[in-house]
Every structure is written in structure tokens, then in C-alpha cells.
Legacy VTK file of the C-alpha trace (Angstrom):
# vtk DataFile Version 3.0
C-alpha trace
ASCII
DATASET POLYDATA
POINTS 134 float
-4.954 22.705 -39.431
-5.265 19.198 -37.911
-3.055 16.427 -39.299
-4.519 13.010 -39.494
-2.876 9.567 -39.872
0.605 10.656 -38.750
2.170 7.318 -37.694
5.582 8.616 -36.671
4.559 9.332 -33.115
7.046 12.246 -33.212
5.556 14.129 -30.279
7.929 16.840 -29.194
8.337 16.699 -25.395
5.796 15.677 -22.760
3.809 12.435 -22.626
1.510 11.345 -25.409
-2.092 12.235 -24.714
-3.090 8.689 -25.494
-1.799 6.819 -22.458
-4.374 4.020 -22.760
-1.772 1.366 -23.382
0.030 2.228 -20.191
-1.848 -0.349 -18.120
0.607 -1.739 -15.809
-1.191 -4.192 -13.728
-0.031 -7.564 -12.460
-1.399 -9.334 -15.545
0.661 -7.221 -17.922
3.928 -8.764 -19.246
6.732 -7.546 -21.343
5.434 -9.690 -24.136
2.517 -7.225 -24.493
4.900 -4.382 -24.508
7.146 -5.751 -27.197
8.340 -2.956 -29.467
7.679 -0.347 -26.901
9.906 -1.414 -24.032
12.267 1.568 -24.399
9.409 4.022 -24.598
7.821 2.430 -21.569
11.030 2.279 -19.588
11.480 6.046 -20.001
8.064 6.663 -18.392
7.967 6.922 -14.562
5.394 4.244 -13.930
6.581 2.258 -16.941
10.071 2.091 -15.591
8.774 0.658 -12.312
6.660 -1.824 -14.218
9.629 -3.055 -16.310
11.726 -3.328 -13.162
9.069 -5.431 -11.498
8.661 -7.669 -14.504
12.455 -8.276 -14.757
12.354 -9.658 -11.267
9.810 -12.387 -12.221
10.395 -12.700 -15.926
11.536 -16.038 -17.446
14.392 -16.000 -19.889
12.266 -15.346 -22.976
10.502 -12.375 -21.455
13.698 -10.946 -20.193
15.215 -11.460 -23.617
12.668 -9.118 -25.130
13.627 -6.323 -22.750
17.258 -7.072 -23.267
17.205 -6.893 -27.056
15.234 -3.659 -27.199
17.338 -2.093 -24.423
20.654 -2.952 -26.097
19.422 -1.558 -29.353
18.674 1.815 -27.708
21.203 1.653 -24.979
22.497 5.225 -25.290
18.978 6.609 -25.103
18.314 4.634 -21.963
21.478 5.258 -20.098
20.956 9.033 -20.242
17.349 8.832 -19.176
16.266 9.411 -15.578
13.974 6.401 -15.599
15.345 4.460 -18.613
18.677 3.815 -16.916
16.935 1.542 -14.327
16.104 -1.100 -16.983
19.827 -1.361 -17.776
20.591 -1.638 -14.069
17.899 -4.277 -13.756
19.272 -6.259 -16.660
22.810 -6.044 -15.230
21.542 -7.273 -11.910
19.102 -9.976 -13.033
20.061 -10.903 -16.608
22.144 -13.845 -17.749
25.950 -13.659 -17.816
25.698 -13.137 -21.568
23.330 -10.267 -21.253
25.462 -8.647 -18.604
28.567 -9.109 -20.711
27.039 -7.571 -23.749
25.653 -4.568 -21.853
28.826 -4.127 -19.926
30.902 -4.370 -23.031
28.682 -1.948 -25.009
28.826 0.585 -22.184
32.556 0.233 -21.858
33.195 0.272 -25.605
30.668 2.828 -26.678
30.873 5.584 -24.210
32.423 5.454 -20.765
33.756 8.984 -21.360
30.492 10.503 -22.407
28.698 8.339 -19.932
30.633 9.322 -16.879
29.801 12.875 -17.383
26.141 11.993 -16.891
24.854 11.304 -13.309
22.879 8.235 -14.200
25.484 6.913 -16.629
28.047 7.164 -13.909
26.021 4.993 -11.645
25.547 2.514 -14.542
29.196 2.296 -15.278
29.771 1.497 -11.615
27.230 -1.242 -11.767
28.541 -2.579 -15.083
32.045 -2.796 -13.740
30.925 -4.415 -10.540
29.035 -6.937 -12.560
31.949 -7.629 -14.928
34.216 -8.096 -11.916
31.963 -10.728 -10.412
32.327 -13.082 -13.388
34.290 -15.885 -11.754
LINES 1 135
134 0 1 2 3 4 5 6 7 8 9 10 11 12 13 14 15 16 17 18 19 20 21 22 23 24 25 26 27 28 29 30 31 32 33 34 35 36 37 38 39 40 41 42 43 44 45 46 47 48 49 50 51 52 53 54 55 56 57 58 59 60 61 62 63 64 65 66 67 68 69 70 71 72 73 74 75 76 77 78 79 80 81 82 83 84 85 86 87 88 89 90 91 92 93 94 95 96 97 98 99 100 101 102 103 104 105 106 107 108 109 110 111 112 113 114 115 116 117 118 119 120 121 122 123 124 125 126 127 128 129 130 131 132 133
């Protein structure tokens, strides 16, 4: 039986067969990826793309990534590729962004985080970043 019109996108495991929107060329921006940043950041190529964009993004574009990342922060910090977007925001974001991410990490889950390899790296980075606020 084939199911049509399922708009949940609840694919269990693996990449979606329809990868057409994963076009990461130099003309793509995070504006075009709005609403899917977390999903994209958890993809190998997507993660690289988001990291590259963060390095050249203006405040408004970075804000898109930041808002979506913070909303799904736990999903990202435990993800092999997703954690890089948080590292990127801690490195390149505004003081306020860093502060919010750092605080969220520290408040929400240092304990559960530190048991995860990527999370551990992220805590280190968050603490380094929070230290540098002078």
C-alpha cells in the first residue's frame, strides 16, 4: 500500500530520497534554508555548508541559524554533524548569541552533555567563550 500526501516527513533513519533541495552552491544562503537549518546541519554536506555560511553571513542571516539552532539545541549537540553549527555560532556569533547558547548548554544539560563525545567538546568551547567575555 502506498501512502500519498503524508506531510510529516517522518522518515525513519537514512536520508530522504528527495535530496533535490540540498543544493549547496555558493549562491545558496541560509535565508533559502529557513525552517530547515537543523535538518540541514545534521547532514554531512549540509553541515559544511552551514559552517561556510556562518563565516560570511551578516547578522540577519546568522540570526536565522541561531534561532533555529537554539530551538533544537539538544538535537544538535548530540549529532555528529549538527554540533558544528553550535560551535560555529559560539565562535562567530554575537556576544548575546554566545551567551544564550552557553547558558542553555550549562543550564540544560552539562551532565547529560558531558557523557557525549561531541557534547563534551561543545561544553569546552562554550566555557572558553563565556570566559572570554571581558
